[in-house]
mmCIF file as gemmi writes it, N, C-alpha and C atoms, coordinates in Angstrom:
data_model
loop_
_atom_site.group_PDB
_atom_site.id
_atom_site.type_symbol
_atom_site.label_atom_id
_atom_site.label_alt_id
_atom_site.label_comp_id
_atom_site.label_asym_id
_atom_site.label_entity_id
_atom_site.label_seq_id
_atom_site.pdbx_PDB_ins_code
_atom_site.Cartn_x
_atom_site.Cartn_y
_atom_site.Cartn_z
_atom_site.occupancy
_atom_site.B_iso_or_equiv
_atom_site.pdbx_formal_charge
_atom_site.auth_seq_id
_atom_site.auth_asym_id
_atom_site.pdbx_PDB_model_num
ATOM 1 N N . MET Axp A 1 ? 114.438 9.994 -205.884 1 0 ? 1 A 1
ATOM 2 C CA . MET Axp A 1 ? 114.169 11.415 -205.807 1 0 ? 1 A 1
ATOM 3 C C . MET Axp A 1 ? 115.043 12.115 -206.852 1 0 ? 1 A 1
ATOM 4 N N . LYS Axp A 2 ? 114.483 13.124 -207.497 1 0 ? 2 A 1
ATOM 5 C CA . LYS Axp A 2 ? 115.2 13.894 -208.517 1 0 ? 2 A 1
ATOM 6 C C . LYS Axp A 2 ? 115 15.382 -208.271 1 0 ? 2 A 1
ATOM 7 N N . VAL Axp A 3 ? 115.856 16.168 -208.926 1 0 ? 3 A 1
ATOM 8 C CA . VAL Axp A 3 ? 115.798 17.625 -208.82 1 0 ? 3 A 1
ATOM 9 C C . VAL Axp A 3 ? 115.855 18.225 -210.215 1 0 ? 3 A 1
ATOM 10 N N . LYS Axp A 4 ? 115.023 19.221 -210.456 1 0 ? 4 A 1
ATOM 11 C CA . LYS Axp A 4 ? 115.051 19.999 -211.704 1 0 ? 4 A 1
ATOM 12 C C . LYS Axp A 4 ? 115.243 21.457 -211.323 1 0 ? 4 A 1
ATOM 13 N N . VAL Axp A 5 ? 116.254 22.117 -211.888 1 0 ? 5 A 1
ATOM 14 C CA . VAL Axp A 5 ? 116.508 23.532 -211.631 1 0 ? 5 A 1
ATOM 15 C C . VAL Axp A 5 ? 116.211 24.299 -212.914 1 0 ? 5 A 1
ATOM 16 N N . ILE Axp A 6 ? 115.413 25.342 -212.779 1 0 ? 6 A 1
ATOM 17 C CA . ILE Axp A 6 ? 115.037 26.178 -213.924 1 0 ? 6 A 1
ATOM 18 C C . ILE Axp A 6 ? 115.428 27.606 -213.601 1 0 ? 6 A 1
ATOM 19 N N . ASP Axp A 7 ? 116.067 28.28 -214.558 1 0 ? 7 A 1
ATOM 20 C CA . ASP Axp A 7 ? 116.578 29.636 -214.366 1 0 ? 7 A 1
ATOM 21 C C . ASP Axp A 7 ? 116.145 30.495 -215.55 1 0 ? 7 A 1
ATOM 22 N N . GLU Axp A 8 ? 115.553 31.647 -215.255 1 0 ? 8 A 1
ATOM 23 C CA . GLU Axp A 8 ? 115.092 32.557 -216.31 1 0 ? 8 A 1
ATOM 24 C C . GLU Axp A 8 ? 115.401 34.003 -215.928 1 0 ? 8 A 1
ATOM 25 N N . ALA Axp A 9 ? 115.446 34.871 -216.913 1 0 ? 9 A 1
ATOM 26 C CA . ALA Axp A 9 ? 115.737 36.288 -216.677 1 0 ? 9 A 1
ATOM 27 C C . ALA Axp A 9 ? 114.484 37.081 -216.309 1 0 ? 9 A 1
ATOM 28 N N . HIS Axp A 10 ? 113.297 36.533 -216.638 1 0 ? 10 A 1
ATOM 29 C CA . HIS Axp A 10 ? 112.039 37.226 -216.348 1 0 ? 10 A 1
ATOM 30 C C . HIS Axp A 10 ? 111.106 36.292 -215.589 1 0 ? 10 A 1
ATOM 31 N N . GLU Axp A 11 ? 110.332 36.837 -214.651 1 0 ? 11 A 1
ATOM 32 C CA . GLU Axp A 11 ? 109.469 36.012 -213.814 1 0 ? 11 A 1
ATOM 33 C C . GLU Axp A 11 ? 108.388 35.287 -214.605 1 0 ? 11 A 1
ATOM 34 N N . LYS Axp A 12 ? 107.849 35.897 -215.634 1 0 ? 12 A 1
ATOM 35 C CA . LYS Axp A 12 ? 106.829 35.237 -216.456 1 0 ? 12 A 1
ATOM 36 C C . LYS Axp A 12 ? 107.43 34.062 -217.226 1 0 ? 12 A 1
ATOM 37 N N . ASP Axp A 13 ? 108.685 34.215 -217.675 1 0 ? 13 A 1
ATOM 38 C CA . ASP Axp A 13 ? 109.366 33.113 -218.355 1 0 ? 13 A 1
ATOM 39 C C . ASP Axp A 13 ? 109.567 31.942 -217.399 1 0 ? 13 A 1
ATOM 40 N N . LEU Axp A 14 ? 109.919 32.235 -216.148 1 0 ? 14 A 1
ATOM 41 C CA . LEU Axp A 14 ? 110.073 31.169 -215.156 1 0 ? 14 A 1
ATOM 42 C C . LEU Axp A 14 ? 108.735 30.477 -214.914 1 0 ? 14 A 1
ATOM 43 N N . GLU Axp A 15 ? 107.686 31.255 -214.798 1 0 ? 15 A 1
ATOM 44 C CA . GLU Axp A 15 ? 106.357 30.686 -214.597 1 0 ? 15 A 1
ATOM 45 C C . GLU Axp A 15 ? 105.999 29.734 -215.73 1 0 ? 15 A 1
ATOM 46 N N . ASN Axp A 16 ? 106.233 30.149 -216.954 1 0 ? 16 A 1
ATOM 47 C CA . ASN Axp A 16 ? 105.939 29.309 -218.116 1 0 ? 16 A 1
ATOM 48 C C . ASN Axp A 16 ? 106.796 28.049 -218.125 1 0 ? 16 A 1
ATOM 49 N N . SER Axp A 17 ? 108.079 28.178 -217.819 1 0 ? 17 A 1
ATOM 50 C CA . SER Axp A 17 ? 108.983 27.027 -217.813 1 0 ? 17 A 1
ATOM 51 C C . SER Axp A 17 ? 108.604 26.021 -216.737 1 0 ? 17 A 1
ATOM 52 N N . VAL Axp A 18 ? 108.253 26.493 -215.552 1 0 ? 18 A 1
ATOM 53 C CA . VAL Axp A 18 ? 107.831 25.593 -214.479 1 0 ? 18 A 1
ATOM 54 C C . VAL Axp A 18 ? 106.534 24.897 -214.864 1 0 ? 18 A 1
ATOM 55 N N . ASN Axp A 19 ? 105.573 25.638 -215.383 1 0 ? 19 A 1
ATOM 56 C CA . ASN Axp A 19 ? 104.303 25.032 -215.805 1 0 ? 19 A 1
ATOM 57 C C . ASN Axp A 19 ? 104.505 24.007 -216.911 1 0 ? 19 A 1
ATOM 58 N N . ASN Axp A 20 ? 105.398 24.298 -217.856 1 0 ? 20 A 1
ATOM 59 C CA . ASN Axp A 20 ? 105.683 23.346 -218.934 1 0 ? 20 A 1
ATOM 60 C C . ASN Axp A 20 ? 106.312 22.07 -218.385 1 0 ? 20 A 1
ATOM 61 N N . PHE Axp A 21 ? 107.251 22.216 -217.461 1 0 ? 21 A 1
ATOM 62 C CA . PHE Axp A 21 ? 107.873 21.039 -216.863 1 0 ? 21 A 1
ATOM 63 C C . PHE Axp A 21 ? 106.846 20.204 -216.104 1 0 ? 21 A 1
ATOM 64 N N . LEU Axp A 22 ? 106.027 20.86 -215.299 1 0 ? 22 A 1
ATOM 65 C CA . LEU Axp A 22 ? 105.047 20.134 -214.491 1 0 ? 22 A 1
ATOM 66 C C . LEU Axp A 22 ? 104.001 19.415 -215.346 1 0 ? 22 A 1
ATOM 67 N N . SER Axp A 23 ? 103.688 19.972 -216.505 1 0 ? 23 A 1
ATOM 68 C CA . SER Axp A 23 ? 102.691 19.341 -217.375 1 0 ? 23 A 1
ATOM 69 C C . SER Axp A 23 ? 103.31 18.3 -218.306 1 0 ? 23 A 1
ATOM 70 N N . SER Axp A 24 ? 104.635 18.133 -218.257 1 0 ? 24 A 1
ATOM 71 C CA . SER Axp A 24 ? 105.307 17.219 -219.184 1 0 ? 24 A 1
ATOM 72 C C . SER Axp A 24 ? 105.295 15.768 -218.728 1 0 ? 24 A 1
ATOM 73 N N . GLY Axp A 25 ? 104.834 15.495 -217.518 1 0 ? 25 A 1
ATOM 74 C CA . GLY Axp A 25 ? 104.831 14.106 -217.056 1 0 ? 25 A 1
ATOM 75 C C . GLY Axp A 25 ? 104.08 13.936 -215.76 1 0 ? 25 A 1
ATOM 76 N N . GLU Axp A 26 ? 104.077 12.704 -215.292 1 0 ? 26 A 1
ATOM 77 C CA . GLU Axp A 26 ? 103.435 12.356 -214.031 1 0 ? 26 A 1
ATOM 78 C C . GLU Axp A 26 ? 104.494 12.373 -212.936 1 0 ? 26 A 1
ATOM 79 N N . PHE Axp A 27 ? 104.459 13.374 -212.068 1 0 ? 27 A 1
ATOM 80 C CA . PHE Axp A 27 ? 105.442 13.515 -210.999 1 0 ? 27 A 1
ATOM 81 C C . PHE Axp A 27 ? 104.733 13.559 -209.655 1 0 ? 27 A 1
ATOM 82 N N . ASP Axp A 28 ? 105.426 13.097 -208.645 1 0 ? 28 A 1
ATOM 83 C CA . ASP Axp A 28 ? 105.02 13.341 -207.27 1 0 ? 28 A 1
ATOM 84 C C . ASP Axp A 28 ? 105.9 14.478 -206.78 1 0 ? 28 A 1
ATOM 85 N N . ILE Axp A 29 ? 105.344 15.683 -206.721 1 0 ? 29 A 1
ATOM 86 C CA . ILE Axp A 29 ? 106.112 16.858 -206.311 1 0 ? 29 A 1
ATOM 87 C C . ILE Axp A 29 ? 106.298 16.824 -204.797 1 0 ? 29 A 1
ATOM 88 N N . ILE Axp A 30 ? 107.541 16.937 -204.385 1 0 ? 30 A 1
ATOM 89 C CA . ILE Axp A 30 ? 107.865 16.981 -202.968 1 0 ? 30 A 1
ATOM 90 C C . ILE Axp A 30 ? 107.931 18.43 -202.494 1 0 ? 30 A 1
ATOM 91 N N . ASP Axp A 31 ? 108.604 19.276 -203.272 1 0 ? 31 A 1
ATOM 92 C CA . ASP Axp A 31 ? 108.754 20.678 -202.885 1 0 ? 31 A 1
ATOM 93 C C . ASP Axp A 31 ? 109.179 21.495 -204.096 1 0 ? 31 A 1
ATOM 94 N N . ILE Axp A 32 ? 108.884 22.776 -204.055 1 0 ? 32 A 1
ATOM 95 C CA . ILE Axp A 32 ? 109.379 23.727 -205.051 1 0 ? 32 A 1
ATOM 96 C C . ILE Axp A 32 ? 109.967 24.903 -204.295 1 0 ? 32 A 1
ATOM 97 N N . LYS Axp A 33 ? 111.236 25.187 -204.551 1 0 ? 33 A 1
ATOM 98 C CA . LYS Axp A 33 ? 111.934 26.323 -203.939 1 0 ? 33 A 1
ATOM 99 C C . LYS Axp A 33 ? 112.055 27.421 -204.991 1 0 ? 33 A 1
ATOM 100 N N . TYR Axp A 34 ? 111.848 28.653 -204.581 1 0 ? 34 A 1
ATOM 101 C CA . TYR Axp A 34 ? 111.87 29.808 -205.489 1 0 ? 34 A 1
ATOM 102 C C . TYR Axp A 34 ? 112.901 30.798 -204.973 1 0 ? 34 A 1
ATOM 103 N N . GLN Axp A 35 ? 113.631 31.428 -205.908 1 0 ? 35 A 1
ATOM 104 C CA . GLN Axp A 35 ? 114.653 32.393 -205.506 1 0 ? 35 A 1
ATOM 105 C C . GLN Axp A 35 ? 114.779 33.497 -206.556 1 0 ? 35 A 1
ATOM 106 N N . VAL Axp A 36 ? 115.069 34.701 -206.072 1 0 ? 36 A 1
ATOM 107 C CA . VAL Axp A 36 ? 115.349 35.837 -206.954 1 0 ? 36 A 1
ATOM 108 C C . VAL Axp A 36 ? 116.704 36.394 -206.563 1 0 ? 36 A 1
ATOM 109 N N . ALA Axp A 37 ? 117.563 36.59 -207.554 1 0 ? 37 A 1
ATOM 110 C CA . ALA Axp A 37 ? 118.861 37.221 -207.322 1 0 ? 37 A 1
ATOM 111 C C . ALA Axp A 37 ? 118.91 38.506 -208.136 1 0 ? 37 A 1
ATOM 112 N N . ILE Axp A 38 ? 119.471 39.542 -207.539 1 0 ? 38 A 1
ATOM 113 C CA . ILE Axp A 38 ? 119.571 40.838 -208.212 1 0 ? 38 A 1
ATOM 114 C C . ILE Axp A 38 ? 121.033 41.266 -208.211 1 0 ? 38 A 1
ATOM 115 N N . GLY Axp A 39 ? 121.51 41.669 -209.373 1 0 ? 39 A 1
ATOM 116 C CA . GLY Axp A 39 ? 122.868 42.18 -209.497 1 0 ? 39 A 1
ATOM 117 C C . GLY Axp A 39 ? 122.842 43.545 -210.154 1 0 ? 39 A 1
ATOM 118 N N . VAL Axp A 40 ? 123.84 44.333 -209.864 1 0 ? 40 A 1
ATOM 119 C CA . VAL Axp A 40 ? 123.941 45.665 -210.447 1 0 ? 40 A 1
ATOM 120 C C . VAL Axp A 40 ? 125.208 45.723 -211.288 1 0 ? 40 A 1
ATOM 121 N N . CYS Axp A 41 ? 125.043 46.176 -212.521 1 0 ? 41 A 1
ATOM 122 C CA . CYS Axp A 41 ? 126.165 46.323 -213.446 1 0 ? 41 A 1
ATOM 123 C C . CYS Axp A 41 ? 126.075 47.726 -214.04 1 0 ? 41 A 1
ATOM 124 N N . GLY Axp A 42 ? 126.848 48.646 -213.484 1 0 ? 42 A 1
ATOM 125 C CA . GLY Axp A 42 ? 126.755 50.036 -213.916 1 0 ? 42 A 1
ATOM 126 C C . GLY Axp A 42 ? 125.402 50.599 -213.543 1 0 ? 42 A 1
ATOM 127 N N . GLU Axp A 43 ? 124.666 51.064 -214.526 1 0 ? 43 A 1
ATOM 128 C CA . GLU Axp A 43 ? 123.33 51.619 -214.314 1 0 ? 43 A 1
ATOM 129 C C . GLU Axp A 43 ? 122.234 50.554 -214.386 1 0 ? 43 A 1
ATOM 130 N N . ASP Axp A 44 ? 122.587 49.341 -214.81 1 0 ? 44 A 1
ATOM 131 C CA . ASP Axp A 44 ? 121.59 48.297 -215.044 1 0 ? 44 A 1
ATOM 132 C C . ASP Axp A 44 ? 121.42 47.399 -213.818 1 0 ? 44 A 1
ATOM 133 N N . GLN Axp A 45 ? 120.188 46.957 -213.606 1 0 ? 45 A 1
ATOM 134 C CA . GLN Axp A 45 ? 119.889 45.945 -212.609 1 0 ? 45 A 1
ATOM 135 C C . GLN Axp A 45 ? 119.581 44.647 -213.344 1 0 ? 45 A 1
ATOM 136 N N . LEU Axp A 46 ? 120.246 43.579 -212.944 1 0 ? 46 A 1
ATOM 137 C CA . LEU Axp A 46 ? 120.062 42.278 -213.571 1 0 ? 46 A 1
ATOM 138 C C . LEU Axp A 46 ? 119.328 41.359 -212.604 1 0 ? 46 A 1
ATOM 139 N N . TYR Axp A 47 ? 118.272 40.717 -213.083 1 0 ? 47 A 1
ATOM 140 C CA . TYR Axp A 47 ? 117.479 39.821 -212.255 1 0 ? 47 A 1
ATOM 141 C C . TYR Axp A 47 ? 117.641 38.388 -212.734 1 0 ? 47 A 1
ATOM 142 N N . CYS Axp A 48 ? 117.631 37.474 -211.799 1 0 ? 48 A 1
ATOM 143 C CA . CYS Axp A 48 ? 117.682 36.051 -212.099 1 0 ? 48 A 1
ATOM 144 C C . CYS Axp A 48 ? 116.605 35.375 -211.262 1 0 ? 48 A 1
ATOM 145 N N . PHE Axp A 49 ? 115.603 34.811 -211.909 1 0 ? 49 A 1
ATOM 146 C CA . PHE Axp A 49 ? 114.508 34.125 -211.239 1 0 ? 49 A 1
ATOM 147 C C . PHE Axp A 49 ? 114.732 32.627 -211.419 1 0 ? 49 A 1
ATOM 148 N N . SER Axp A 50 ? 114.729 31.881 -210.313 1 0 ? 50 A 1
ATOM 149 C CA . SER Axp A 50 ? 114.98 30.45 -210.435 1 0 ? 50 A 1
ATOM 150 C C . SER Axp A 50 ? 114.048 29.663 -209.517 1 0 ? 50 A 1
ATOM 151 N N . ALA Axp A 51 ? 113.862 28.407 -209.919 1 0 ? 51 A 1
ATOM 152 C CA . ALA Axp A 51 ? 113.066 27.485 -209.128 1 0 ? 51 A 1
ATOM 153 C C . ALA Axp A 51 ? 113.753 26.131 -209.129 1 0 ? 51 A 1
ATOM 154 N N . MET Axp A 52 ? 113.722 25.478 -207.978 1 0 ? 52 A 1
ATOM 155 C CA . MET Axp A 52 ? 114.211 24.112 -207.869 1 0 ? 52 A 1
ATOM 156 C C . MET Axp A 52 ? 113.01 23.234 -207.51 1 0 ? 52 A 1
ATOM 157 N N . ILE Axp A 53 ? 112.763 22.247 -208.346 1 0 ? 53 A 1
ATOM 158 C CA . ILE Axp A 53 ? 111.637 21.346 -208.153 1 0 ? 53 A 1
ATOM 159 C C . ILE Axp A 53 ? 112.189 20.012 -207.687 1 0 ? 53 A 1
ATOM 160 N N . ILE Axp A 54 ? 111.762 19.558 -206.528 1 0 ? 54 A 1
ATOM 161 C CA . ILE Axp A 54 ? 112.159 18.258 -205.988 1 0 ? 54 A 1
ATOM 162 C C . ILE Axp A 54 ? 110.982 17.323 -206.178 1 0 ? 54 A 1
ATOM 163 N N . TYR Axp A 55 ? 111.234 16.184 -206.83 1 0 ? 55 A 1
ATOM 164 C CA . TYR Axp A 55 ? 110.125 15.293 -207.194 1 0 ? 55 A 1
ATOM 165 C C . TYR Axp A 55 ? 110.568 13.84 -207.235 1 0 ? 55 A 1
ATOM 166 N N . HIS Axp A 56 ? 109.597 12.961 -207.273 1 0 ? 56 A 1
ATOM 167 C CA . HIS Axp A 56 ? 109.827 11.52 -207.504 1 0 ? 56 A 1
ATOM 168 C C . HIS Axp A 56 ? 109.379 11.218 -208.9 1 0 ? 56 A 1
């Protein structure tokens, strides 16, 4: 069993990165976990979109 963690600043970038990883080989996907983290720095809101792919 292996794990791949992908982290992007924009949700569309995460979508593209996950799709690229999944199309890069023959995997048996066990699960995909998705998470969004939001931070505030002064007036700015910072987003972090991540996915953890568990596969064989």
